[in-house]
C-alpha positions as CSV (number, residue, x, y, z in Angstrom):
1,X,-20.4,-7.5,19.3
2,X,-22.9,-7.8,16.4
3,X,-21.7,-9.2,13.1
4,X,-23.0,-9.3,9.5
5,X,-22.3,-12.2,7.2
6,X,-20.1,-11.5,4.2
7,X,-19.8,-13.1,0.8
8,X,-17.4,-16.1,0.9
9,X,-14.3,-15.7,-1.2
10,X,-13.9,-18.4,-3.8
11,X,-11.3,-21.0,-2.9
12,X,-11.1,-20.1,0.8
13,X,-9.1,-23.2,1.7
14,X,-6.5,-22.3,-0.9
15,X,-6.3,-18.8,0.6
16,X,-5.7,-20.3,4.0
17,X,-3.0,-22.5,2.6
18,X,-1.4,-19.4,0.9
19,X,-1.6,-17.5,4.2
20,X,0.3,-20.3,6.0
21,X,2.8,-20.4,3.2
22,X,3.3,-16.7,3.5
23,X,4.3,-17.0,7.1
24,X,6.6,-19.9,6.4
25,X,8.3,-17.9,3.6
26,X,8.7,-14.9,5.9
27,X,10.4,-17.1,8.4
28,X,12.7,-18.4,5.7
29,X,13.4,-14.9,4.5
30,X,14.4,-13.8,8.0
31,X,16.8,-16.7,8.2
32,X,18.2,-16.1,4.7
33,X,18.8,-12.4,5.5
34,X,21.1,-13.5,8.3
35,X,22.7,-16.5,6.6
36,X,22.9,-15.4,2.9
37,X,22.0,-11.7,2.9
38,X,23.3,-10.9,-0.6
39,X,21.0,-13.5,-2.2
40,X,18.0,-12.8,0.1
41,X,18.2,-9.0,-0.5
42,X,18.4,-9.5,-4.3
43,X,15.4,-11.8,-4.4
44,X,13.3,-9.5,-2.1
45,X,14.1,-6.1,-3.4
46,X,14.8,-6.9,-7.1
47,X,12.4,-9.8,-7.8
48,X,9.5,-9.7,-5.4
49,X,8.8,-6.2,-4.1
50,X,8.7,-4.6,-7.6
51,X,5.7,-6.9,-8.5
52,X,3.5,-5.7,-5.6
53,X,2.4,-2.3,-7.0
54,X,1.0,-4.1,-10.1
55,X,-0.7,-6.6,-7.9
56,X,-2.4,-3.7,-6.0
57,X,-3.5,-2.2,-9.3
58,X,-5.3,-5.5,-10.2
59,X,-6.8,-5.7,-6.7
60,X,-5.1,-5.0,-3.4
61,X,-7.0,-7.8,-1.8
62,X,-4.8,-10.3,-3.6
63,X,-2.0,-9.2,-1.3
64,X,-4.1,-8.5,1.8
65,X,-5.6,-12.0,1.6
66,X,-2.1,-13.6,1.9
67,X,0.0,-10.9,3.7
68,X,2.0,-12.7,6.5
69,X,1.7,-9.7,8.8
70,X,-2.0,-9.8,8.4
71,X,-2.0,-13.5,9.3
72,X,0.0,-12.8,12.4
73,X,-2.4,-9.9,13.3
74,X,-5.3,-12.4,12.9
75,X,-3.7,-14.7,15.5
76,X,-4.5,-12.4,18.4
77,X,-7.1,-10.1,16.8
78,X,-9.6,-12.9,16.2
79,X,-9.8,-13.7,19.9
80,X,-13.3,-13.2,21.4
81,X,-14.0,-9.9,23.1
82,X,-11.5,-7.7,21.3
83,X,-12.9,-4.1,21.0
84,X,-13.3,-2.3,17.7
85,X,-11.1,0.7,16.9
86,X,-13.0,4.0,17.0
87,X,-12.9,6.3,14.0
88,X,-10.7,9.0,15.6
89,X,-8.1,6.5,16.6
90,X,-8.3,4.9,13.1
91,X,-7.6,8.2,11.5
92,X,-4.6,8.7,13.8
93,X,-3.4,5.3,12.9
94,X,-3.5,6.2,9.2
95,X,-1.1,9.0,9.9
96,X,1.2,6.7,11.8
97,X,1.2,4.4,8.8
98,X,2.2,7.2,6.4
99,X,5.0,8.2,8.8
100,X,6.3,4.6,9.0
101,X,6.3,4.5,5.2
102,X,8.3,7.7,5.0
103,X,10.7,6.4,7.5
104,X,11.2,2.8,6.3
105,X,11.4,3.2,2.5
106,X,14.2,5.9,2.5
107,X,16.1,3.7,5.0
108,X,16.6,1.2,2.2
109,X,19.2,3.6,0.7
110,X,21.4,3.7,3.7
111,X,20.6,0.5,5.5
112,X,18.1,-2.1,4.2
113,X,19.3,-2.5,0.6
114,X,22.6,-3.9,1.8
115,X,22.2,-4.9,5.4
116,X,20.4,-8.2,5.7
117,X,20.5,-8.6,9.5
118,X,19.1,-5.1,10.0
119,X,16.2,-5.8,7.7
120,X,15.6,-9.1,9.3
121,X,15.4,-7.5,12.8
122,X,13.0,-4.8,11.4
123,X,10.7,-7.4,10.0
124,X,10.6,-9.2,13.3
125,X,9.8,-5.9,15.1
126,X,7.0,-5.1,12.7
127,X,5.7,-8.7,13.0
128,X,5.7,-8.3,16.8
129,X,3.8,-5.1,16.4
130,X,1.2,-6.8,14.2
131,X,0.7,-9.5,16.9
132,X,0.6,-6.9,19.7
133,X,-2.0,-4.7,18.2
134,X,-4.3,-7.7,17.9
135,X,-4.3,-7.9,21.7
136,X,-6.0,-4.5,21.9
137,X,-8.3,-4.3,18.9
138,X,-10.5,-6.8,17.1
139,X,-9.6,-8.5,13.9
140,X,-7.0,-6.5,12.0
141,X,-8.2,-3.0,13.0
142,X,-5.1,-2.2,15.0
143,X,-2.5,-2.9,12.3
144,X,-3.7,-3.9,8.8
145,X,-6.5,-1.3,8.7
146,X,-4.6,1.3,10.7
147,X,-0.9,1.7,11.1
148,X,0.4,-0.7,8.4
149,X,2.8,1.4,6.3
150,X,1.7,-0.4,3.1
151,X,-2.0,0.6,3.6
152,X,-1.8,4.1,2.1
153,X,-0.2,2.6,-1.1
154,X,-2.9,-0.1,-1.2
155,X,-5.6,2.5,-1.0
156,X,-4.0,4.7,-3.7
157,X,-3.5,1.9,-6.2
158,X,-6.6,0.1,-5.2
159,X,-9.1,2.9,-6.0
160,X,-10.5,1.1,-9.0
161,X,-9.6,-2.6,-8.9
162,X,-9.3,-4.2,-12.3
163,X,-10.4,-7.6,-11.1
164,X,-13.3,-8.2,-8.6
165,X,-12.3,-10.1,-5.5
166,X,-13.7,-10.7,-2.0
167,X,-11.7,-10.7,1.2
168,X,-10.7,-14.1,2.2
169,X,-10.1,-13.4,5.9
170,X,-13.4,-12.3,7.3
171,X,-16.5,-14.5,6.9
172,X,-18.5,-11.9,8.9
173,X,-18.1,-8.2,9.6
174,X,-17.9,-7.0,13.2
175,X,-17.2,-3.4,12.2
176,X,-13.8,-3.6,13.9
177,X,-12.8,-0.7,11.6
178,X,-15.6,1.8,11.4
179,X,-14.4,3.7,8.3
180,X,-12.2,3.0,5.3
181,X,-12.0,-0.8,5.6
182,X,-10.4,-1.6,2.3
183,X,-11.2,-5.3,2.7
184,X,-15.0,-4.6,2.8
185,X,-15.5,-1.1,1.3
186,X,-13.5,-1.6,-1.9
187,X,-13.9,1.5,-4.1
188,X,-15.8,3.2,-1.2
189,X,-12.6,3.2,0.8
190,X,-11.3,6.5,-0.5
191,X,-14.6,8.5,-0.1
192,X,-14.8,7.1,3.5
193,X,-11.1,8.0,4.1
194,X,-11.3,11.6,2.8
195,X,-14.9,12.4,3.9
196,X,-17.0,15.3,2.6
197,X,-13.9,17.3,1.4
198,X,-13.7,14.9,-1.5
199,X,-16.4,17.0,-3.2
200,X,-14.2,20.0,-3.7
201,X,-10.5,20.8,-3.8
202,X,-10.3,20.5,0.0
203,X,-9.3,16.8,-0.3
204,X,-5.7,17.9,-0.7
205,X,-5.8,19.2,2.9
206,X,-6.8,15.8,4.3
207,X,-4.2,13.3,5.6
208,X,-4.7,10.9,2.7
209,X,-5.0,13.6,0.2
210,X,-1.6,15.1,1.3
211,X,-0.1,11.6,1.1
212,X,-1.4,11.1,-2.5
213,X,-0.2,14.5,-3.6
214,X,3.3,14.0,-2.1
215,X,3.7,10.4,-3.2
216,X,5.0,11.0,-6.8
217,X,7.7,13.2,-5.4
218,X,8.5,10.6,-2.8
219,X,9.0,7.9,-5.4
220,X,11.1,10.2,-7.6
221,X,13.3,11.1,-4.7
222,X,13.9,7.5,-3.7
223,X,14.8,6.3,-7.2
224,X,17.1,9.2,-8.0
225,X,19.0,8.7,-4.7
226,X,22.0,6.4,-4.3
227,X,22.8,3.7,-1.7
228,X,25.2,5.0,0.9
229,X,26.5,4.5,4.4
230,X,24.5,5.1,7.5
231,X,26.0,8.6,7.8
232,X,24.0,9.6,4.7
233,X,20.7,9.1,6.4
234,X,20.0,12.8,7.1
235,X,20.7,13.7,3.5
236,X,18.4,10.9,2.3
237,X,15.5,12.0,4.5
238,X,16.0,15.7,3.5
239,X,16.0,14.7,-0.1
240,X,12.8,12.6,0.2
241,X,11.0,15.2,2.3
242,X,12.0,18.0,-0.1
243,X,10.8,16.1,-3.2
244,X,7.6,15.1,-1.4
245,X,6.9,18.7,-0.3
246,X,7.5,20.0,-3.8
247,X,5.1,17.4,-5.2
248,X,2.5,18.3,-2.6
249,X,2.9,22.0,-3.3
250,X,2.5,21.6,-7.1
251,X,-0.6,19.4,-6.7
252,X,-2.1,21.7,-4.0
253,X,-1.7,24.7,-6.3
254,X,-3.2,22.9,-9.3
255,X,-6.1,21.5,-7.3
256,X,-6.9,24.8,-5.6
257,X,-6.6,26.9,-8.8
258,X,-8.7,24.6,-11.0
259,X,-11.0,23.2,-8.2
260,X,-10.0,19.6,-9.0
261,X,-12.0,17.1,-7.1
262,X,-10.7,14.0,-5.4
263,X,-12.4,11.6,-7.9
264,X,-10.4,13.2,-10.7
265,X,-7.1,13.9,-8.9
266,X,-6.5,10.7,-7.0
267,X,-6.6,8.3,-10.0
268,X,-4.3,10.6,-11.9
269,X,-1.9,10.8,-8.9
270,X,-2.0,7.0,-8.5
271,X,-1.2,6.6,-12.2
272,X,1.6,9.1,-12.0
273,X,3.1,7.4,-9.0
274,X,2.9,4.0,-10.5
275,X,4.3,5.2,-13.8
276,X,7.3,6.8,-12.1
277,X,7.8,3.7,-10.0
278,X,7.9,1.3,-12.9
279,X,9.9,3.6,-15.2
280,X,12.8,3.2,-12.7
281,X,12.0,-0.3,-11.4
282,X,11.6,-2.1,-14.8
283,X,15.4,-2.2,-15.6
284,X,16.0,-3.9,-12.2
285,X,13.2,-6.4,-12.9
286,X,14.6,-7.3,-16.3
287,X,18.1,-7.8,-15.0
288,X,17.0,-9.7,-11.9
289,X,14.9,-12.2,-13.9
290,X,17.7,-12.6,-16.5
291,X,15.5,-11.4,-19.4
292,X,17.1,-10.0,-22.6
293,X,17.6,-6.2,-22.7
294,X,15.0,-5.9,-25.5
295,X,12.3,-6.9,-23.0
296,X,12.7,-3.6,-21.2
297,X,10.8,-1.4,-23.6
298,X,8.2,-4.1,-24.1
299,X,7.7,-4.4,-20.3
300,X,7.3,-0.6,-20.0
301,X,4.6,-0.6,-22.7
302,X,2.8,-3.5,-21.0
303,X,2.8,-1.6,-17.7
304,X,1.7,1.5,-19.4
305,X,-1.2,-0.4,-20.9
306,X,-2.1,-1.8,-17.5
307,X,-2.1,1.7,-16.0
308,X,-4.2,3.0,-18.9
309,X,-6.7,0.1,-18.4
310,X,-6.8,1.0,-14.7
311,X,-7.5,4.6,-15.5
312,X,-10.3,3.5,-17.8
313,X,-11.9,1.6,-15.0
314,X,-11.7,4.8,-12.9
315,X,-13.1,7.0,-15.7
316,X,-16.8,6.9,-14.7
317,X,-16.0,8.3,-11.3
318,X,-13.5,10.8,-12.8
319,X,-16.1,12.0,-15.3
320,X,-18.7,12.4,-12.6
321,X,-16.2,14.4,-10.6
322,X,-17.2,12.9,-7.3
323,X,-15.7,10.2,-5.1
324,X,-19.3,9.0,-4.5
325,X,-19.3,7.7,-8.0
326,X,-16.5,5.4,-7.2
327,X,-18.6,3.9,-4.4
328,X,-21.2,2.8,-6.9
329,X,-18.8,0.6,-8.9
330,X,-19.3,-3.1,-8.3
331,X,-16.4,-5.1,-6.8
């Protein structure tokens, strides 16, 4: 398999140390979810996870460079002779990732928010999946760039990274993922993911376009639902699917009626989704970190400013009205 040398990420040894630390912390988390689930769940859901969307906004490679599942995927995927994943299978994997996202996140309401052992077991299963996919496909093509349930969110929030950053995992490119590699393509990822339909309103009929259009409703449904027993699972999923479908229908109608192109719609959808997320998540963050209540409006203003700055970075592509313009922005 041929390869092309890539720019070296600054501080690669530090990234390697952070990757190892990420695996160790994940092992500690799994243990804590069994031993002290109340504390572990509070730290994870209230203090750590709410920070990730803002990290993706700055640059999703910050997380992808240290993600423990990616490190585990590397263990087997970096072995010599692993084949690349073809484009058709990659696109199918993206659909699987969205389905996993739509299954796992609502499950917080009736299971994972309060059941530490169940969450620990799920983390182990996903970790095994990350390792197993590396047995069949090179590098991280089989998991991190395909079926990872966080990948569609990374793409949506990583359209116009605020800070430039190189990937710290690959020193050379073997084209293990033929299209839409967020680690290499950066702002070109969305145009590669959507394809030619990005140039007209047809983007909303693509897999990623449908996800982006439905995602604001998905977030709204999750945050306006309540935790409940396992028996409430059907109602939770019906609520999430209903809100997501309504969100998609509204965006589809607007995009079709006004011929809104992907380069305009996707940043707006990303900003809307992020705004909804932090409108509901900031009270939890303030409480979890023990900050005074007066910090809440300040934090919301700061996050709003961050989203506005992110939209400003995407403005050249939005003004041009073509996803190809995003590909021209330097990383």
